[in-house]
N, C-alpha and C positions, 0 to 999 in steps of 0.2 A: 481523472479527477482533477483536484485543483491544489492550488495552494497558495513564505515570508519567513520570521527572522526567530534565534535560539539561543540558549543559555546550554551549554555544554562543558563536555571534557574532553580535554585531546588526547589523541590517540593513535598509533598507525594500525590498519590491517595485518594482520597474519599473512605471512607471505604466500603460505595455502591455500588462502581465499583470491589473492589478487585484486585487492581494495586497498584503497589507503585513507584519506582523512574522514569516511563516513565515523571515524571512531572517535572525532574530535566534535561531533555533535551531537548530543541528546534530542532522543526521539522528539510533512506540509500538505436577489433570484431572480432572475427576471426570466422574459421568452415566452416563446410557444410552450405548450403540454399536450399530451395527448393522451387519449383514455384507457385506462388499463385494460390489456388484452383479455384479461378472465373474467369468464363468463360469468353476467348477474351483478359483477362489482364498477360499472362503468360511473360510478360516481366519483371515485379513486382517481387520481391523475398525478403525473408526474413529469417534470421537466426530463428533456432527453438528455442522457450523457452527462449527468453532474457530477459525477463520480471520477473522472478521467485522472488528476493529480491527486485525490485525496488518496488514493491505493499506494501510489509510490511514496508519500507523503509519510505515510505508516511504514512504507517499506524500508527509507531510509533513517527514519525519526528513531529506530531502536540502536543506535550503534551506542550508546552510553547505558543501557537496562543493564545487562550482566545477567540475564534470564538463563533457566536452564530448559531445555525442551523435553526431559524426561517424564515418563508418567507418573501420576498422582490419581490416588482420590478424591473426589468431588468432596469440596466444603462449601460451608455456608458463603454466599456470594455478597462481596460489600456492595456499597451503591457509588457512584461517583458524585452524585448529585441527589438532592431532596427531592423529590417530587410531590405535590400535593396532595397527589391521589393516581389510584390505578382501577380502572375499570376493564370490563370486558371490551375487544375489539374485533375489529373484521375477521373472518379466517385465515387459516394456514394458505390459502391458496393465494389469497390477495398478498402475504407478506412474502411467498415466493415468486410471484412475478415482480415487485420491488427489488427483492434482491437480484433477480436473473435479469431486469435490463441494468444496474448498477455493475454486476459482472461483467456482462458482455457488452456494454457501452450502446444498449436498444439497437443493436445491429448494426454498429457500425466495422467497418471491414480493416481498418487499421487507425493507428495515429504516430504521428512524431511529436515529442515534447522535450523542448529545451527547460530544465529546471535549476531552480538555484536552492540552496540551504544554505542560510546564513547564522553566525549565533557568536556565542563569546566564549573564548576558555577559561580555565581555571583561573589563570593571571590576569583576565579579565581583557585579553584581546582578541580585537573581531577574528572571528574564522568566516570561511566561505568557501564552499564548494557547488561548481555547475556541472552538469550532467545533463546526457541527453539520452531520453527512453524513446526505447521504438517498439510498437507492439502491434502485431499480426494475428486477427481472428481467423481460422477456418475450421466451422463446423465445431466439433469437440474439443478442439486442439488451439491452445493459445501459445503465441511464440513471441519470446521477449529480450531484446536487446537493451544492456542499459551501460555506457561509455562514461566515464569521467572525463570532461572536456577543459577544467581549470580546479587549482591551479596546475601549472605545466608538470610539476615533477608528480602530477597522482596521473599523467593522461594515459598510464599504460594498463589502467585498470578498468576492466569489464568483465562482463557477465551475460551469459547467454542461457536461456532459460524453458523447456517446452513442458507445459501443463497440458493433460490429457483428463478427461473426464473419469473419475472416480478410479483414477490413479496416482502414485506417488507422483510427484514433479521430479523431471530429473534436468539438473542445474549444471554448470562449466563454467571454469575460469581457465585460463591457460598463463602457465609459469614458464615465463621467455627466458629468464635465466638457468631456467632448469629443463626448458623444452618438455616440458609435462603437461598433460591435462589434468586440472582437479576435479573431482565428480563431486557431486552433492545432493543432498533429500531438501523437502521443505524446512523440515525439523534440525538440518544442519547448520550448527551455529561456529563463526569465525570468532577467534581470540582476540580483543581490542585492547592489549595492555589491561587487561585484568575486566574490560568489558567484551560483550558479546552481540551478535547480528545475527539474526536467521534469516535463511533464504527466503522464506514468508514473507518476511516485512520489507524485504528487494523486491520481491513480487507484487508487492500491493494487497496482501492477505489472502487472495486466492478463494473470492468468498464464494466462487461456483462449489468448493468441497465443503460447502456447508449446508446442515439442512434445520429450516426453520423447527422450532419448536413449539415456540409458543408467542402467544401475541397480546399485548395489551393496549389501551389507551391510555396515555399518563399526560395529565394536568402538568405540565411544569411553568409556575407564573402565569404569564397570559397566554402560553400556546398549549395546544392540543396536540401530544405526541404519540406516535405509534411506535413502542417496543417491542423489536422481533429480537428473538432470544436465538442465536444460533450455536448449532452443536457440529464438529466436525462428523464427518463420513467414515465409516471404516475404512482402516489400510492407506488414509489417508496421508497419513507420517507429518502432519501441521505441527507448528510450533504452539500455537494459539487453540486449544481446543475447544474454546467457549467465544462469542463475540456479543456482546449487546448493541444492536443497532439502532438508532432512533431518529424516525423520518416527520418530519412534519405534516399532520392531517391533513392540511389545507390544499397542500401539493404533491406532498408525498418526497418532498426534495431532502434529503439526509441533513440532520443537524450534528450528529454525532457517534461515534463508534467506542466503545467500551471494550477494551482489550485484556482476556485473562489469561493466565499463564497456566502451566500444566500443574499447579499448586492449587488452582482455581482463586488466584490472588491476584486481582486488578493492578495490570502491569501499566496501561498507560490509556488515554485518552485522547481522539482526535476530535477538534471541533471545525467544524466549516465555518470560515471566515466571509468569503468573497465568491460571488460567481458571477459569472457575464457569458452573453452568447458570443459563441463562435463558431461557424459555418453552420449557424444555424444548430446548434449543439449547444445546452447549456453546459457550461463548463465551469467548476470548482477550479479559480486561480490562486486561492488562499486558504491554507489551512494553519491552526495551532495545534502542537501538539506536547501534551503534557506528560513527563514521565513520572510515574505516582512514587517511585520508590525515593527518587532525588529531587521530586518537586521543581525542576526544569523544564524549563520551556522552551520550544521552537517555533518557527513560522519557514514553510515551505513554501516556494513562489514558484507558478508558472510563467515563464518568459515570453514563451511563444509556444503555441498548438496548432498543429496541422491535420486533419483528418482524410479519413480515403484517397491517399496518396497510392495504392496501388503497388505496396511496397514489396520489393522482390522477394522470394523466399529464400534466393542466396544468400542475403543477409543474417538470414537465421541457421547459419550451418559452422560446424567447426570448424573449417577451412577458412572461414569468414572472420572469425573470430578469433584464431591462430594468425593469420596474416595482420590484420588490425592491431592485435599485441605487439605482435615483434616489431611492425614498423614504427609505433609510436615508441619502443625502447629503443631501436635503432636512435630513433632522434633526440632520445635523451642522452645519450652516451655521446655525438658527435661532437 
């Protein structure tokens, strides 16, 4: 996915999470295309890997949301925009293919992304957080390592997660001071001085754990969009039970994602702002994220992205995470 600038509130992450300045931020098209692999739907096309930073953007942009991941009955769904009309759209098989390509990076083996989240604190001071995301895809399993690289005082913060098909995600962080591993699920939330952020958001929404429930053609201004309603699969323990995904019909590029909390309330909207080709993959390099509870907006930017590096399995182990955080912690106290 891909991502640029925010407005937010300042806070420090709970020590039990192992993350810092995320609290300081409120919730980051061109090139070759390919035909959908869905039989009988060859007219639908989508650029390759257009989602890399978008997922990570939504992951970090929830820092000042304060939503709860508890269960709640489904209510009437509010709309983030006012489209002119909705009509019947392609069958769910097409929608499933679109979501699958987004969730799996269209066959990408792995990637490393240097990211920057920027914004404003409540007192008007600029806030900036840099971090590195490494992700590896192996069949039904996805492994992610997220490490803060700046500012210096936050560089001992990291998270390791393993996502498995149709199973709850397992995520861990290491508390160097306590010499203890903290374990989380997707709907686990960390208290950020009154604000909360879910593990699901840190992992880029985990779209592979949703089932397309319906698809509609939406006329939005001059654009014809495909609206895909996503519902979480059973027993996946997600923080967002429902996501409304919008794709441009002409090329199936993602336009925006509307995220609904456990009370079926629209929590935030992620809008794609910029896309550029990187190693023949169309990569979203800037997104805007609007927190509907506070009306604040942030942007997340991809500074550098590398694909298919043959990342070692050893990067995604508890031993590596523990060593990484322990070394960063020692540097900070020297």
